C-alpha positions as CSV (number, residue, x, y, z in Angstrom):
1,M,-13.6,39.9,-14.7
2,V,-15.1,36.7,-15.9
3,R,-14.3,34.1,-13.5
4,L,-13.8,30.2,-15.1
5,H,-14.4,27.3,-13.0
6,V,-11.4,25.0,-15.2
7,K,-12.4,21.4,-15.0
8,R,-10.4,18.0,-16.2
9,G,-12.9,15.3,-16.5
10,G,-15.1,15.8,-14.4
11,E,-12.8,17.1,-11.4
12,S,-12.4,20.5,-10.3
13,Q,-8.6,22.1,-11.0
14,F,-8.6,25.8,-10.3
15,L,-10.2,28.7,-11.2
16,L,-8.8,31.1,-13.4
17,E,-10.2,34.9,-14.0
18,A,-10.0,36.4,-17.5
19,P,-11.7,39.8,-19.2
20,G,-14.7,39.3,-21.3
21,S,-12.6,40.2,-24.0
22,A,-9.6,37.7,-23.8
23,R,-9.0,36.2,-27.2
24,L,-9.9,32.2,-26.6
25,A,-6.5,32.0,-28.9
26,E,-4.5,33.0,-25.7
27,L,-6.6,31.5,-23.3
28,A,-6.7,28.3,-23.8
29,P,-3.0,28.3,-23.9
30,L,-2.8,30.0,-20.9
31,A,-5.1,27.4,-19.0
32,A,-3.2,24.9,-20.1
33,R,0.3,26.7,-19.1
34,I,-1.2,26.7,-15.2
35,H,-2.5,23.4,-15.6
36,N,1.2,21.8,-16.3
37,G,2.4,24.7,-14.0
38,R,0.3,22.7,-11.0
39,L,1.6,19.7,-12.6
40,K,4.9,20.1,-12.0
41,V,4.3,21.5,-8.7
42,Q,2.7,18.5,-7.6
43,R,5.6,16.2,-9.1
44,L,8.4,18.0,-7.6
45,C,6.3,17.8,-3.9
46,S,6.2,14.0,-4.4
47,E,10.1,13.9,-4.9
48,M,11.3,16.2,-2.7
49,E,9.5,14.1,-0.2
50,E,11.6,11.3,-1.2
51,L,14.5,13.6,-1.1
52,A,13.8,14.6,2.5
53,E,13.6,10.8,3.6
54,H,16.2,9.4,1.3
55,G,18.5,11.9,-0.1
56,I,20.1,12.4,-3.7
57,S,19.2,9.8,-6.0
58,L,22.0,7.3,-7.4
59,P,23.4,7.5,-11.2
60,Y,21.0,5.4,-13.2
61,N,23.6,2.4,-13.2
62,M,23.2,2.2,-9.7
63,Q,19.6,2.3,-9.4
64,G,18.1,-0.8,-8.2
65,L,20.6,-2.8,-7.2
66,T,21.8,-4.3,-4.0
67,D,24.7,-3.0,-2.1
68,E,26.8,-6.5,-3.3
69,Q,25.8,-5.9,-6.9
70,I,27.1,-2.5,-6.5
71,E,30.3,-4.0,-5.4
72,E,30.8,-6.8,-7.4
73,L,30.3,-4.0,-10.2
74,K,32.7,-1.3,-8.7
75,L,30.6,1.0,-8.9
76,K,31.0,4.5,-6.9
77,D,28.1,7.5,-6.9
78,E,30.7,10.2,-7.5
79,W,28.1,12.7,-6.0
80,A,27.5,11.5,-2.8
81,E,30.3,13.5,-1.3
82,K,29.5,16.6,-3.5
83,C,26.1,16.6,-2.5
84,V,26.0,16.7,1.1
85,P,22.7,17.8,3.0
86,S,23.5,21.2,5.6
87,G,23.8,19.7,9.1
88,G,25.1,16.1,8.2
89,S,23.0,13.4,6.9
90,V,21.1,10.4,8.7
91,F,21.2,7.4,7.2
92,R,17.7,5.9,6.0
93,K,17.7,3.0,3.1
94,D,15.5,3.5,-0.1
95,E,14.5,0.3,-0.4
96,M,13.2,1.3,-3.8
97,G,17.0,1.8,-4.5
98,R,16.5,4.7,-5.9
99,R,18.6,7.3,-3.9
100,N,21.4,7.0,-1.8
101,G,20.0,6.7,1.5
102,F,21.8,9.4,2.9
103,A,18.8,11.7,4.3
104,P,19.1,15.5,5.7
105,N,18.9,15.7,9.4
106,E,15.7,16.2,10.9
107,K,15.6,19.9,11.1
108,M,16.3,20.0,7.5
109,Q,13.8,17.7,6.9
110,Q,11.2,20.2,8.2
111,V,12.4,22.9,6.4
112,I,11.5,20.8,3.0
113,K,8.5,19.5,4.4
114,K,7.3,22.9,5.8
115,T,8.2,24.2,1.9
116,I,5.7,21.4,0.4
117,E,2.9,21.3,2.5
118,E,2.6,25.6,1.3
119,A,3.6,25.2,-1.8
120,K,0.5,22.3,-2.2
121,A,-1.5,24.8,-0.2
122,L,-1.3,27.6,-3.2
123,I,-2.2,25.2,-5.9
124,S,-4.4,22.6,-4.2
125,K,-8.0,22.2,-5.8
126,K,-9.4,23.3,-2.3
127,Q,-8.8,26.7,-3.9
128,V,-11.8,25.9,-6.0
129,Q,-14.0,25.9,-3.1
130,A,-12.3,28.6,-0.8
131,N,-13.5,31.3,-4.0
132,V,-9.3,31.7,-4.7
133,C,-8.1,31.9,-8.4
134,V,-4.5,30.5,-9.7
135,N,-3.1,32.2,-12.2
136,M,1.2,31.8,-13.2
137,E,2.4,34.1,-10.5
138,T,0.7,31.9,-7.8
139,V,2.6,28.9,-10.0
140,K,5.9,30.7,-10.0
141,D,5.5,31.3,-6.4
142,A,5.2,27.3,-5.6
143,L,7.7,26.7,-7.6
144,E,10.1,29.5,-5.9
145,Q,9.4,28.3,-2.4
146,L,10.4,24.9,-3.4
147,R,13.6,25.8,-5.3
148,G,14.6,27.7,-2.1
149,A,13.9,25.3,0.1
150,V,16.4,22.8,-1.8
151,M,19.0,25.3,-1.7
152,I,18.8,25.7,2.4
153,V,19.4,21.8,3.2
154,Y,21.4,21.0,0.1
155,P,23.5,24.4,-0.4
156,M,26.3,22.7,-3.0
157,G,23.1,21.7,-5.6
158,L,21.8,17.8,-6.5
159,P,23.6,15.9,-8.7
160,P,22.3,16.8,-12.8
161,H,20.5,13.3,-12.6
162,D,18.1,13.4,-9.7
163,P,14.6,14.3,-10.3
164,V,13.9,17.1,-8.6
165,R,16.9,19.4,-10.8
166,M,15.5,17.8,-13.9
167,E,12.1,19.5,-12.7
168,F,13.7,22.6,-11.9
169,E,15.9,23.0,-14.9
170,D,12.7,21.6,-17.2
171,K,14.7,18.7,-18.6
172,E,12.5,16.3,-16.7
173,D,11.3,12.9,-19.4
174,L,7.8,11.6,-18.5
175,S,7.5,9.8,-22.1
176,G,5.7,6.4,-21.6
177,T,4.4,7.5,-18.1
178,H,1.4,8.5,-16.7
179,A,2.5,11.6,-15.2
180,G,3.4,12.6,-19.3
181,L,-0.4,12.1,-20.4
182,E,-1.9,14.3,-18.0
183,V,0.3,16.9,-19.3
184,I,-1.4,19.0,-22.1
185,K,0.7,20.7,-24.8
186,E,-0.1,24.6,-25.1
187,S,-0.9,24.3,-28.9
188,E,-3.4,21.0,-28.0
189,A,-5.8,22.7,-25.8
190,Q,-8.9,23.2,-25.8
191,L,-12.1,24.7,-24.0
192,W,-15.5,23.1,-23.8
193,W,-18.3,25.1,-22.5
194,A,-22.1,24.3,-21.9
195,G,-21.3,21.2,-24.1
196,K,-19.6,23.7,-27.0
197,Q,-16.3,24.4,-28.3
198,L,-14.7,27.7,-27.5
199,E,-13.5,28.5,-30.9
200,E,-10.2,30.0,-31.2
201,T,-11.4,33.1,-33.4
202,K,-13.3,34.0,-31.1
203,L,-13.5,36.2,-28.1
204,L,-14.8,35.3,-24.5
205,S,-17.8,38.1,-24.4
206,D,-18.9,36.3,-27.6
207,Y,-20.2,33.1,-25.4
208,V,-20.8,34.7,-22.4
209,G,-21.8,37.9,-23.3
210,K,-20.9,41.6,-21.4
211,N,-21.5,40.8,-17.8
212,E,-17.9,40.3,-16.6
213,K,-19.0,39.4,-12.8
214,T,-20.7,35.9,-14.5
215,T,-18.6,32.5,-13.5
216,I,-18.7,29.7,-16.2
217,I,-17.6,26.0,-15.7
218,V,-15.1,25.3,-18.4
219,K,-13.2,21.7,-19.3
220,I,-9.7,21.8,-20.8
221,Q,-8.6,18.8,-22.7
222,K,-6.3,17.9,-25.8
223,K,-7.5,18.8,-29.2
224,G,-8.7,15.5,-31.3
225,Q,-10.7,14.0,-28.2
226,G,-14.0,14.9,-28.4
227,A,-16.4,16.5,-26.5
228,P,-16.0,16.3,-22.7
229,G,-18.6,14.6,-20.4
230,R,-21.8,17.5,-19.5
231,E,-22.0,18.2,-16.1
232,P,-24.5,16.7,-14.1
233,V,-28.1,18.9,-13.5
234,I,-27.1,18.4,-9.7
235,S,-23.7,18.4,-8.2
236,H,-22.9,15.5,-5.8
237,E,-23.1,17.3,-3.0
238,E,-26.6,18.3,-4.3
239,Q,-27.7,14.3,-4.5
240,K,-26.0,13.5,-1.4
241,E,-28.3,16.0,-0.1
242,M,-31.7,15.4,-1.4
243,M,-30.7,11.3,-0.8
244,L,-30.7,12.1,2.8
245,Y,-33.9,14.2,3.1
246,Y,-35.9,11.2,1.1
247,Y,-34.3,9.1,3.5
248,R,-35.6,11.0,6.9
249,K,-39.3,11.7,5.4
250,Q,-39.5,8.0,4.4
251,E,-38.2,7.2,8.0
252,E,-41.2,9.9,9.4
253,L,-43.9,8.2,7.9
254,K,-42.5,5.1,8.8
255,K,-43.2,6.2,12.2
256,L,-46.4,7.8,11.8
257,E,-47.9,4.6,10.0
258,E,-46.6,3.1,13.2
259,E,-48.2,6.0,16.0
260,D,-51.6,4.8,13.7
261,D,-51.7,1.2,14.3
262,D,-54.7,0.6,16.2
263,S,-54.4,-3.5,16.3
264,F,-54.1,-2.6,20.5
265,L,-58.5,-2.2,20.1
266,N,-58.2,-5.6,20.1
267,A,-56.3,-6.2,23.9
268,E,-58.3,-6.9,26.9
269,W,-57.4,-3.9,28.9
270,A,-58.9,-1.9,26.1
271,D,-62.5,-3.4,26.0
272,N,-65.1,-0.9,27.5
273,H,-67.5,-3.4,29.0
274,A,-64.5,-5.7,30.6
275,L,-65.4,-4.7,34.2
276,K,-69.2,-4.8,33.5
277,R,-69.1,-7.9,32.5
278,Q,-67.1,-9.3,35.3
279,F,-69.9,-7.7,38.0
280,H,-72.1,-9.4,36.2
281,G,-69.9,-13.0,36.3
282,V,-70.3,-12.8,32.9
283,K,-66.6,-12.5,32.2
284,D,-64.9,-15.7,29.9
285,I,-67.9,-17.1,28.6
286,K,-67.4,-19.0,25.4
287,W,-69.9,-20.3,23.4
288,G,-70.2,-23.5,21.9
289,P,-69.6,-27.0,23.5
290,R,-67.4,-28.0,25.9
C-alpha cells in the first residue's frame, strides 16, 4: 500500500493508505471525506465542551439576551424541562448567553470530557508522527464515541437547535463562518504532489510507480486555488538542528580563540629574565631623563 502524508497548506493532517491501482478520481474525494470528517469531530468536541460546562443550547430567540430582557419579552425555553442531564444539573451561567446554564453534574461532565479526549486522540495530527493511518472507519469510530457520551448524559436527547445535535444529524449551518471555509467539497477536492496536480483520469501508480511501500507528501485543496506552496528542502526541525549545530561550532571557535590568546606574555610574571635582573639590581630601570 502506498502511504499518503496528507497536508493542508503547510500543516500535516493525516496519513492515508491506498493501493497503487487506486483511481485518483476516487482517491481525492476520499481524502476530502476524511478531512471533513476530522473537522466535524473537532467542531463536535468544541461544542460538547460547552455542553458539559453550560448545558443545552438556548432557542435562537433567547440567545444573547439578559435575564431581564427574557423576562420582559416573556420568553420561555420549552426544552429546558425536557432535556435534563442524567443525575441532575448544576447551574453554571454562560456569559456568552448561548446555553441555558444548567450543566451536568461533575460525574457526567467527566464522561463527556474523557470521551472528547479519546475522540480527539483518534483523529489527532500527532497520529502522523506516530505513523498511524486514519481512514473513514477511524472518523466514524470517533463520532460514535461522542454520540454515545451524549446519550449517556442526556438520555432524553438534545433540542433540535443545539449545535451538537445538528452536527450529529448533518444539519449544521457553516455558511459565513471560518469553519465553513475549511471544509472541502468532495467534488472540488484536488491532490497535489511535487508541484504537480494528480489528474483524476490517472492511477496513483502513474505517478509513484509500482513500489507499494513508498510514502509521498500530498496536499489537498479546492479546485481553482492554483498550485500550493512546494515543500521546503529541509524541514523545520532539520533547520533548527542546523542552526543549533552552527551556533555550537561558533561558540567552540570563540573558546579556541580565547585559549590561543598570547597577550599574557607581556605580563611581568611571564618575563624569563626578571629574576636575573633582580639579582643584578637592575630591576625597574627606566631609560631617559627623569
